[in-house]
GUZABA-613585 format. One record per residue: residue in three letters; z, x, y of N, C-alpha, C, O in turn. Coordinates in pm, whole numbers. Example, Ala and Ser with C-alpha at 12.3 -4.5 7.8 and 13.67 -1.06 7.14 Angstrom:
% GUZABA-613585
+---------+--------+--------+--------+--------+--------+--------+--------+--------+--------+--------+--------+--------+
| residuo |   n_c3 |   n_c1 |   n_c2 |  ca_c3 |  ca_c1 |  ca_c2 |   c_c3 |   c_c1 |   c_c2 |   o_c3 |   o_c1 |   o_c2 |
+---------+--------+--------+--------+--------+--------+--------+--------+--------+--------+--------+--------+--------+
|     Ala |    780 |   1319 |   -569 |    780 |   1230 |   -450 |    780 |   1320 |   -330 |    846 |   1424 |   -332 |
|     Ser |    708 |   1285 |   -225 |    714 |   1367 |   -106 |    787 |   1290 |      3 |    804 |   1341 |    114 |
+---------+--------+--------+--------+--------+--------+--------+--------+--------+--------+--------+--------+--------+
% end
This chain:
% GUZABA-613585
+---------+--------+--------+--------+--------+--------+--------+--------+--------+--------+--------+--------+--------+
| residuo |   n_c3 |   n_c1 |   n_c2 |  ca_c3 |  ca_c1 |  ca_c2 |   c_c3 |   c_c1 |   c_c2 |   o_c3 |   o_c1 |   o_c2 |
+---------+--------+--------+--------+--------+--------+--------+--------+--------+--------+--------+--------+--------+
|     Met | -20041 |   3585 |  -9359 | -19972 |   3516 |  -9464 | -19928 |   3379 |  -9413 | -19835 |   3372 |  -9334 |
|     Ser | -19990 |   3275 |  -9455 | -19953 |   3143 |  -9407 | -19838 |   3089 |  -9490 | -19819 |   3125 |  -9606 |
|     Glu | -19761 |   2999 |  -9425 | -19646 |   2942 |  -9494 | -19690 |   2854 |  -9609 | -19629 |   2856 |  -9715 |
|     Ser | -19794 |   2777 |  -9590 | -19847 |   2694 |  -9697 | -19993 |   2665 |  -9668 | -20039 |   2675 |  -9555 |
|     Ser | -20064 |   2630 |  -9771 | -20203 |   2594 |  -9751 | -20216 |   2443 |  -9747 | -20319 |   2387 |  -9785 |
|     Gly | -20110 |   2378 |  -9701 | -20103 |   2232 |  -9696 | -20191 |   2175 |  -9588 | -20302 |   2223 |  -9566 |
|     Ser | -20144 |   2074 |  -9523 | -20225 |   2000 |  -9428 | -20254 |   2080 |  -9303 | -20164 |   2146 |  -9250 |
|     Pro | -20378 |   2075 |  -9255 | -20413 |   2148 |  -9135 | -20356 |   2081 |  -9010 | -20355 |   2143 |  -8903 |
|     Ser | -20309 |   1958 |  -9021 | -20258 |   1889 |  -8904 | -20123 |   1941 |  -8860 | -20080 |   1913 |  -8748 |
|     Ser | -20055 |   2015 |  -8944 | -19925 |   2071 |  -8904 | -19947 |   2211 |  -8850 | -19897 |   2308 |  -8906 |
|     Gly | -20020 |   2220 |  -8741 | -20060 |   2347 |  -8684 | -19947 |   2427 |  -8623 | -19959 |   2549 |  -8613 |
|     Ser | -19838 |   2364 |  -8582 | -19729 |   2442 |  -8525 | -19658 |   2519 |  -8635 | -19644 |   2471 |  -8747 |
|     Gly | -19613 |   2639 |  -8602 | -19552 |   2728 |  -8701 | -19424 |   2674 |  -8762 | -19395 |   2701 |  -8878 |
|     Ser | -19347 |   2600 |  -8685 | -19219 |   2548 |  -8735 | -19235 |   2402 |  -8768 | -19238 |   2318 |  -8678 |
|     Ser | -19244 |   2370 |  -8895 | -19268 |   2233 |  -8934 | -19138 |   2158 |  -8950 | -19043 |   2208 |  -9011 |
|     Gly | -19135 |   2040 |  -8897 | -19020 |   1952 |  -8916 | -18899 |   1998 |  -8837 | -18876 |   2118 |  -8822 |
|     Ser | -18823 |   1902 |  -8788 | -18705 |   1938 |  -8712 | -18578 |   1889 |  -8779 | -18476 |   1872 |  -8713 |
|     Gly | -18584 |   1867 |  -8908 | -18462 |   1827 |  -8974 | -18484 |   1742 |  -9096 | -18390 |   1720 |  -9173 |
|     Ser | -18605 |   1693 |  -9117 | -18625 |   1612 |  -9237 | -18627 |   1702 |  -9358 | -18684 |   1810 |  -9355 |
|     Ser | -18564 |   1657 |  -9464 | -18547 |   1741 |  -9582 | -18677 |   1764 |  -9658 | -18687 |   1861 |  -9733 |
|     Gly | -18775 |   1679 |  -9642 | -18898 |   1694 |  -9718 | -19011 |   1755 |  -9639 | -19127 |   1731 |  -9671 |
|     Ser | -18982 |   1832 |  -9537 | -19086 |   1888 |  -9451 | -19144 |   2015 |  -9511 | -19084 |   2122 |  -9499 |
|     Gly | -19258 |   2005 |  -9574 | -19327 |   2122 |  -9626 | -19286 |   2154 |  -9768 | -19187 |   2105 |  -9821 |
|     His | -19367 |   2241 |  -9828 | -19343 |   2278 |  -9967 | -19285 |   2418 |  -9979 | -19211 |   2447 | -10073 |
|     Gly | -19318 |   2505 |  -9885 | -19270 |   2643 |  -9891 | -19129 |   2654 |  -9835 | -19081 |   2563 |  -9767 |
|     Pro | -19064 |   2766 |  -9864 | -18928 |   2785 |  -9813 | -18928 |   2804 |  -9661 | -19022 |   2860 |  -9604 |
|     Arg | -18824 |   2756 |  -9598 | -18806 |   2780 |  -9454 | -18751 |   2920 |  -9437 | -18683 |   2971 |  -9526 |
|     Pro | -18779 |   2983 |  -9325 | -18721 |   3116 |  -9302 | -18569 |   3109 |  -9297 | -18512 |   3019 |  -9234 |
|     Thr | -18503 |   3202 |  -9362 | -18357 |   3204 |  -9359 | -18305 |   3247 |  -9223 | -18187 |   3230 |  -9194 |
|     Ser | -18393 |   3303 |  -9141 | -18351 |   3350 |  -9009 | -18369 |   3244 |  -8901 | -18362 |   3276 |  -8782 |
|     Ser | -18392 |   3121 |  -8939 | -18409 |   3015 |  -8840 | -18279 |   2937 |  -8823 | -18196 |   2931 |  -8914 |
|     Gly | -18263 |   2877 |  -8707 | -18148 |   2790 |  -8680 | -18015 |   2859 |  -8706 | -17992 |   2970 |  -8659 |
|     Pro | -17927 |   2792 |  -8781 | -17795 |   2849 |  -8810 | -17801 |   2981 |  -8887 | -17704 |   3056 |  -8891 |
|     Gly | -17914 |   3008 |  -8949 | -17932 |   3134 |  -9020 | -17916 |   3254 |  -8929 | -17877 |   3362 |  -8973 |
|     Arg | -17946 |   3236 |  -8801 | -17930 |   3346 |  -8705 | -17783 |   3386 |  -8692 | -17751 |   3505 |  -8683 |
|     Val | -17695 |   3288 |  -8690 | -17552 |   3317 |  -8681 | -17506 |   3386 |  -8809 | -17430 |   3483 |  -8805 |
|     Leu | -17553 |   3337 |  -8923 | -17518 |   3397 |  -9051 | -17562 |   3543 |  -9056 | -17487 |   3629 |  -9100 |
|     Ile | -17682 |   3570 |  -9010 | -17733 |   3707 |  -9008 | -17649 |   3794 |  -8915 | -17621 |   3910 |  -8947 |
|     Ala | -17609 |   3740 |  -8802 | -17525 |   3815 |  -8708 | -17391 |   3851 |  -8772 | -17343 |   3963 |  -8756 |
|     Val | -17330 |   3757 |  -8843 | -17203 |   3784 |  -8910 | -17222 |   3891 |  -9017 | -17141 |   3983 |  -9029 |
|     Tyr | -17330 |   3879 |  -9095 | -17357 |   3981 |  -9196 | -17379 |   4118 |  -9131 | -17331 |   4218 |  -9184 |
|     Ala | -17449 |   4122 |  -9019 | -17475 |   4250 |  -8951 | -17345 |   4311 |  -8901 | -17326 |   4433 |  -8910 |
|     Ile | -17255 |   4228 |  -8850 | -17125 |   4278 |  -8804 | -17046 |   4335 |  -8922 | -16986 |   4442 |  -8910 |
|     Phe | -17046 |   4265 |  -9033 | -16976 |   4314 |  -9152 | -17044 |   4440 |  -9206 | -16975 |   4532 |  -9252 |
|     Ala | -17174 |   4447 |  -9201 | -17245 |   4566 |  -9247 | -17203 |   4688 |  -9164 | -17173 |   4794 |  -9218 |
|     Leu | -17200 |   4670 |  -9034 | -17163 |   4779 |  -8945 | -17016 |   4817 |  -8962 | -16982 |   4934 |  -8975 |
|     Ser | -16928 |   4716 |  -8962 | -16785 |   4747 |  -8967 | -16743 |   4804 |  -9102 | -16666 |   4900 |  -9107 |
|     Ala | -16792 |   4748 |  -9211 | -16754 |   4798 |  -9344 | -16807 |   4939 |  -9367 | -16737 |   5024 |  -9421 |
|     Thr | -16931 |   4962 |  -9326 | -16991 |   5095 |  -9344 | -16922 |   5199 |  -9258 | -16893 |   5309 |  -9304 |
|     Ala | -16895 |   5165 |  -9133 | -16829 |   5260 |  -9043 | -16687 |   5290 |  -9090 | -16644 |   5405 |  -9092 |
|     Arg | -16614 |   5185 |  -9128 | -16477 |   5203 |  -9177 | -16476 |   5293 |  -9300 | -16396 |   5386 |  -9309 |
|     Ala | -16564 |   5265 |  -9395 | -16570 |   5345 |  -9517 | -16609 |   5489 |  -9486 | -16554 |   5582 |  -9544 |
|     Gly | -16702 |   5508 |  -9396 | -16744 |   5643 |  -9359 | -16630 |   5725 |  -9303 | -16612 |   5842 |  -9339 |
|     Val | -16552 |   5664 |  -9214 | -16437 |   5734 |  -9156 | -16332 |   5761 |  -9263 | -16278 |   5871 |  -9270 |
|     Gln | -16304 |   5662 |  -9347 | -16203 |   5680 |  -9451 | -16244 |   5788 |  -9552 | -16161 |   5869 |  -9592 |
|     Ile | -16369 |   5787 |  -9591 | -16416 |   5887 |  -9687 | -16413 |   6026 |  -9624 | -16379 |   6124 |  -9691 |
|     Ala | -16449 |   6036 |  -9498 | -16453 |   6166 |  -9431 | -16314 |   6222 |  -9402 | -16296 |   6343 |  -9397 |
|     Thr | -16216 |   6135 |  -9382 | -16084 |   6184 |  -9339 | -15974 |   6174 |  -9444 | -15885 |   6259 |  -9447 |
|     Asn | -15977 |   6071 |  -9529 | -15865 |   6047 |  -9621 | -15909 |   6019 |  -9764 | -15839 |   5950 |  -9837 |
|     Phe | -16022 |   6070 |  -9805 | -16078 |   6031 |  -9935 | -15980 |   6049 | -10049 | -15975 |   5964 | -10138 |
|     Ser | -15904 |   6155 | -10050 | -15814 |   6182 | -10162 | -15699 |   6082 | -10172 | -15637 |   6070 | -10278 |
|     Glu | -15670 |   6010 | -10066 | -15560 |   5912 | -10068 | -15593 |   5787 | -10149 | -15507 |   5734 | -10219 |
|     Ala | -15716 |   5740 | -10139 | -15754 |   5616 | -10209 | -15904 |   5616 | -10236 | -15977 |   5534 | -10179 |
|     Pro | -15952 |   5706 | -10322 | -16096 |   5718 | -10343 | -16162 |   5589 | -10393 | -16272 |   5555 | -10347 |
|     Leu | -16099 |   5518 | -10483 | -16159 |   5395 | -10535 | -16174 |   5291 | -10424 | -16279 |   5228 | -10412 |
|     Ala | -16071 |   5273 | -10346 | -16076 |   5175 | -10236 | -16184 |   5211 | -10136 | -16259 |   5124 | -10090 |
|     Tyr | -16193 |   5337 | -10101 | -16291 |   5378 |  -9999 | -16435 |   5370 | -10052 | -16526 |   5333 |  -9978 |
|     Leu | -16454 |   5404 | -10177 | -16588 |   5390 | -10236 | -16628 |   5243 | -10248 | -16744 |   5208 | -10228 |
|     Leu | -16532 |   5158 | -10281 | -16563 |   5014 | -10287 | -16595 |   4959 | -10148 | -16682 |   4872 | -10134 |
|     Ser | -16527 |   5009 | -10045 | -16560 |   4967 |  -9909 | -16701 |   5012 |  -9870 | -16774 |   4939 |  -9805 |
|     Ala | -16738 |   5133 |  -9911 | -16874 |   5182 |  -9884 | -16976 |   5098 |  -9958 | -17081 |   5063 |  -9903 |
|     Phe | -16946 |   5064 | -10084 | -17035 |   4978 | -10161 | -17049 |   4842 | -10093 | -17160 |   4788 | -10084 |
|     Ala | -16939 |   4786 | -10047 | -16943 |   4657 |  -9976 | -17031 |   4669 |  -9852 | -17108 |   4578 |  -9821 |
|     Gly | -17019 |   4779 |  -9781 | -17102 |   4800 |  -9662 | -17250 |   4800 |  -9696 | -17330 |   4739 |  -9624 |
|     Val | -17287 |   4866 |  -9804 | -17427 |   4869 |  -9848 | -17474 |   4728 |  -9888 | -17586 |   4688 |  -9857 |
|     Val | -17387 |   4655 |  -9956 | -17422 |   4518 |  -9995 | -17445 |   4432 |  -9870 | -17539 |   4353 |  -9866 |
|     Tyr | -17359 |   4446 |  -9769 | -17376 |   4370 |  -9645 | -17505 |   4410 |  -9573 | -17573 |   4324 |  -9516 |
|     Ile | -17538 |   4538 |  -9576 | -17665 |   4583 |  -9514 | -17783 |   4517 |  -9585 | -17873 |   4464 |  -9520 |
|     Leu | -17782 |   4522 |  -9718 | -17893 |   4463 |  -9794 | -17901 |   4311 |  -9773 | -18010 |   4256 |  -9763 |
|     Ala | -17787 |   4245 |  -9767 | -17787 |   4101 |  -9743 | -17844 |   4070 |  -9604 | -17919 |   3974 |  -9587 |
|     Thr | -17807 |   4151 |  -9506 | -17859 |   4132 |  -9370 | -18010 |   4148 |  -9368 | -18080 |   4066 |  -9309 |
|     Ile | -18060 |   4253 |  -9430 | -18205 |   4277 |  -9436 | -18275 |   4162 |  -9507 | -18378 |   4113 |  -9461 |
|     Gly | -18219 |   4118 |  -9620 | -18279 |   4009 |  -9695 | -18282 |   3879 |  -9617 | -18384 |   3810 |  -9616 |
|     Leu | -18171 |   3845 |  -9553 | -18164 |   3720 |  -9479 | -18249 |   3723 |  -9352 | -18305 |   3620 |  -9312 |
|     Ala | -18260 |   3839 |  -9288 | -18336 |   3849 |  -9164 | -18486 |   3855 |  -9188 | -18564 |   3825 |  -9098 |
|     Gly | -18528 |   3894 |  -9307 | -18669 |   3910 |  -9337 | -18736 |   3781 |  -9379 | -18672 |   3676 |  -9393 |
|     Thr | -18865 |   3791 |  -9399 | -18943 |   3677 |  -9447 | -19015 |   3719 |  -9574 | -19034 |   3837 |  -9601 |
|     Gly | -19054 |   3621 |  -9649 | -19128 |   3648 |  -9771 | -19040 |   3645 |  -9894 | -18918 |   3653 |  -9885 |
|     Pro | -19104 |   3632 | -10008 | -19029 |   3618 | -10133 | -18947 |   3741 | -10170 | -18841 |   3729 | -10230 |
|     Gly | -18995 |   3860 | -10136 | -18921 |   3981 | -10169 | -18789 |   3989 | -10092 | -18686 |   4025 | -10149 |
|     Arg | -18793 |   3954 |  -9965 | -18670 |   3956 |  -9884 | -18575 |   3846 |  -9929 | -18453 |   3867 |  -9931 |
|     Arg | -18628 |   3731 |  -9963 | -18544 |   3620 | -10011 | -18476 |   3661 | -10142 | -18358 |   3633 | -10162 |
|     Arg | -18550 |   3725 | -10230 | -18495 |   3772 | -10357 | -18385 |   3876 | -10331 | -18280 |   3872 | -10396 |
|     Leu | -18409 |   3967 | -10237 | -18309 |   4066 | -10200 | -18183 |   3998 | -10150 | -18072 |   4038 | -10186 |
|     Ala | -18198 |   3896 | -10068 | -18082 |   3823 | -10016 | -18004 |   3757 | -10129 | -17882 |   3765 | -10133 |
|     Trp | -18076 |   3691 | -10221 | -18009 |   3626 | -10335 | -17927 |   3726 | -10415 | -17811 |   3701 | -10448 |
|     Val | -17988 |   3841 | -10445 | -17920 |   3943 | -10527 | -17800 |   4000 | -10450 | -17690 |   4010 | -10506 |
|     Ala | -17820 |   4037 | -10324 | -17712 |   4099 | -10247 | -17596 |   4002 | -10226 | -17480 |   4042 | -10242 |
|     Val | -17624 |   3878 | -10192 | -17517 |   3781 | -10168 | -17448 |   3747 | -10301 | -17327 |   3725 | -10303 |
|     Gly | -17523 |   3743 | -10410 | -17461 |   3721 | -10541 | -17369 |   3835 | -10580 | -17259 |   3812 | -10629 |
|     Ile | -17413 |   3958 | -10557 | -17329 |   4075 | -10584 | -17205 |   4071 | -10495 | -17095 |   4105 | -10539 |
|     Glu | -17224 |   4031 | -10371 | -17111 |   4020 | -10279 | -17006 |   3922 | -10333 | -16886 |   3952 | -10331 |
|     Leu | -17050 |   3807 | -10380 | -16956 |   3708 | -10432 | -16881 |   3761 | -10554 | -16759 |   3748 | -10564 |
|     Val | -16954 |   3821 | -10647 | -16890 |   3879 | -10765 | -16794 |   3990 | -10723 | -16684 |   4001 | -10776 |
|     Gly | -16836 |   4072 | -10628 | -16752 |   4183 | -10581 | -16623 |   4137 | -10517 | -16515 |   4188 | -10549 |
|     Val | -16633 |   4040 | -10428 | -16511 |   3993 | -10360 | -16417 |   3924 | -10459 | -16295 |   3936 | -10446 |
|     Leu | -16471 |   3852 | -10556 | -16386 |   3788 | -10657 | -16321 |   3892 | -10748 | -16202 |   3882 | -10779 |
|     Ala | -16399 |   3990 | -10792 | -16347 |   4094 | -10882 | -16245 |   4183 | -10812 | -16134 |   4203 | -10862 |
|     Val | -16282 |   4235 | -10696 | -16191 |   4324 | -10623 | -16069 |   4246 | -10575 | -15957 |   4297 | -10578 |
|     Gly | -16090 |   4124 | -10530 | -15977 |   4041 | -10487 | -15878 |   4019 | -10600 | -15757 |   4027 | -10579 |
|     Thr | -15929 |   3992 | -10718 | -15842 |   3970 | -10834 | -15773 |   4100 | -10876 | -15653 |   4101 | -10903 |
|     Leu | -15848 |   4209 | -10881 | -15789 |   4339 | -10919 | -15679 |   4381 | -10822 | -15574 |   4430 | -10863 |
|     Thr | -15704 |   4362 | -10693 | -15603 |   4403 | -10595 | -15482 |   4311 | -10597 | -15372 |   4353 | -10561 |
|     Ala | -15500 |   4189 | -10639 | -15385 |   4098 | -10650 | -15302 |   4132 | -10773 | -15179 |   4117 | -10772 |
|     Leu | -15367 |   4177 | -10879 | -15297 |   4206 | -11005 | -15240 |   4347 | -11013 | -15133 |   4368 | -11070 |
|     Asp | -15311 |   4445 | -10955 | -15271 |   4585 | -10971 | -15286 |   4659 | -10839 | -15393 |   4715 | -10811 |
|     Thr | -15183 |   4660 | -10759 | -15190 |   4725 | -10629 | -15183 |   4878 | -10639 | -15218 |   4946 | -10543 |
|     Ala | -15139 |   4932 | -10752 | -15127 |   5077 | -10766 | -15262 |   5148 | -10758 | -15270 |   5259 | -10705 |
|     Asp | -15367 |   5085 | -10809 | -15500 |   5146 | -10802 | -15562 |   5136 | -10663 | -15664 |   5200 | -10636 |
|     Phe | -15502 |   5058 | -10576 | -15557 |   5036 | -10442 | -15449 |   5061 | -10337 | -15397 |   4967 | -10277 |
|     Pro | -15415 |   5190 | -10313 | -15312 |   5220 | -10214 | -15354 |   5186 | -10072 | -15270 |   5177 |  -9983 |
|     Asp | -15483 |   5167 | -10050 | -15533 |   5125 |  -9919 | -15631 |   5010 |  -9941 | -15692 |   4999 | -10048 |
|     Asp | -15645 |   4926 |  -9841 | -15729 |   4808 |  -9854 | -15878 |   4840 |  -9850 | -15921 |   4939 |  -9791 |
|     Thr | -15955 |   4755 |  -9915 | -16099 |   4752 |  -9903 | -16134 |   4626 |  -9823 | -16046 |   4545 |  -9793 |
|     Val | -16260 |   4610 |  -9791 | -16304 |   4488 |  -9722 | -16275 |   4367 |  -9810 | -16243 |   4259 |  -9759 |
|     Trp | -16285 |   4385 |  -9940 | -16271 |   4273 | -10034 | -16130 |   4261 | -10093 | -16107 |   4174 | -10176 |
|     Ser | -16035 |   4347 | -10053 | -15899 |   4341 | -10106 | -15836 |   4205 | -10080 | -15848 |   4148 |  -9972 |
|     Leu | -15768 |   4155 | -10184 | -15702 |   4025 | -10175 | -15795 |   3919 | -10115 | -15756 |   3838 | -10031 |
|     Tyr | -15920 |   3923 | -10162 | -16023 |   3826 | -10123 | -16055 |   3831 |  -9973 | -16094 |   3730 |  -9914 |
|     Gly | -16039 |   3947 |  -9913 | -16072 |   3962 |  -9772 | -15962 |   3917 |  -9678 | -15988 |   3881 |  -9564 |
|     Arg | -15839 |   3921 |  -9725 | -15726 |   3875 |  -9643 | -15720 |   3948 |  -9509 | -15691 |   3886 |  -9406 |
|     Gly | -15746 |   4078 |  -9509 | -15742 |   4156 |  -9385 | -15850 |   4117 |  -9285 | -15844 |   4157 |  -9169 |
|     Tyr | -15947 |   4041 |  -9329 | -16057 |   3995 |  -9243 | -16057 |   3843 |  -9231 | -16161 |   3782 |  -9208 |
|     Gly | -15940 |   3783 |  -9247 | -15929 |   3638 |  -9233 | -15999 |   3561 |  -9343 | -16040 |   3447 |  -9321 |
|     Phe | -16014 |   3620 |  -9460 | -16080 |   3562 |  -9576 | -16230 |   3532 |  -9552 | -16292 |   3461 |  -9631 |
|     Val | -16285 |   3585 |  -9445 | -16428 |   3570 |  -9420 | -16510 |   3629 |  -9536 | -16609 |   3568 |  -9576 |
|     Pro | -16471 |   3747 |  -9592 | -16548 |   3798 |  -9705 | -16551 |   3706 |  -9827 | -16642 |   3717 |  -9909 |
|     Leu | -16455 |   3618 |  -9840 | -16455 |   3523 |  -9951 | -16547 |   3405 |  -9922 | -16616 |   3356 | -10012 |
|     Val | -16548 |   3360 |  -9799 | -16627 |   3242 |  -9760 | -16773 |   3278 |  -9732 | -16862 |   3198 |  -9759 |
|     Leu | -16796 |   3397 |  -9679 | -16931 |   3437 |  -9637 | -17036 |   3428 |  -9748 | -17143 |   3373 |  -9723 |
|     Pro | -17011 |   3478 |  -9869 | -17116 |   3465 |  -9971 | -17140 |   3321 | -10013 | -17251 |   3285 | -10052 |
|     Leu | -17037 |   3238 | -10007 | -17057 |   3096 | -10039 | -17149 |   3030 |  -9937 | -17237 |   2951 |  -9973 |
|     Ile | -17129 |   3063 |  -9811 | -17217 |   3011 |  -9706 | -17356 |   3070 |  -9721 | -17456 |   2999 |  -9707 |
|     Gly | -17363 |   3199 |  -9751 | -17493 |   3265 |  -9770 | -17573 |   3204 |  -9884 | -17692 |   3178 |  -9869 |
|     Leu | -17508 |   3180 |  -9997 | -17577 |   3118 | -10111 | -17618 |   2974 | -10079 | -17727 |   2930 | -10116 |
|     Trp | -17531 |   2903 | -10010 | -17564 |   2766 |  -9967 | -17687 |   2769 |  -9876 | -17777 |   2687 |  -9893 |
|     Trp | -17691 |   2862 |  -9781 | -17802 |   2868 |  -9686 | -17933 |   2906 |  -9758 | -18038 |   2849 |  -9728 |
|     Leu | -17926 |   2999 |  -9850 | -18046 |   3036 |  -9927 | -18097 |   2916 | -10006 | -18218 |   2893 | -10013 |
|     Arg | -18007 |   2841 | -10064 | -18047 |   2721 | -10140 | -18104 |   2614 | -10048 | -18203 |   2550 | -10081 |
|     Arg | -18042 |   2596 |  -9933 | -18084 |   2493 |  -9840 | -18223 |   2521 |  -9783 | -18299 |   2428 |  -9755 |
|     Thr | -18256 |   2647 |  -9766 | -18384 |   2683 |  -9705 | -18494 |   2711 |  -9807 | -18605 |   2751 |  -9770 |
|     Arg | -18464 |   2692 |  -9934 | -18568 |   2717 | -10036 | -18675 |   2610 | -10029 | -18651 |   2501 |  -9977 |
|     Gly | -18790 |   2641 | -10079 | -18900 |   2545 | -10083 | -18885 |   2447 | -10198 | -18808 |   2470 | -10291 |
|     Arg | -18957 |   2342 | -10188 | -18953 |   2241 | -10296 | -19085 |   2235 | -10366 | -19102 |   2156 | -10459 |
+---------+--------+--------+--------+--------+--------+--------+--------+--------+--------+--------+--------+--------+
% end
């Protein structure tokens, strides 16, 4: 699967080192700063999933909605990591959907937890817009969407 059927003179796999008009196809999201983004997503995937697993296994009756939302967030982070780390249009589409769901989730859960704390006796990853995680869950999807847009083809 070649990146483009453009000029044969650009034989090296990584075209351009910073010019915005280099090539027509999308750049891999796993290149350059994308590697750091993927690492952060992988850390959140692992931590959110593990935290939710322990909470569901030990204290589910205390805050079932919060723990299920944390598990859902973990799955979203896993899918975003897979999408961002992969290549091809299917993986890019997966990343767009997962990061978009993440943004909607953190905004919705953040707002709900700010307005009605009774339904959330324990925190989720997205509670109060990710306050317990230094607001990284609020900023991460914005960076993810920016990176997906920046690496798209023209």
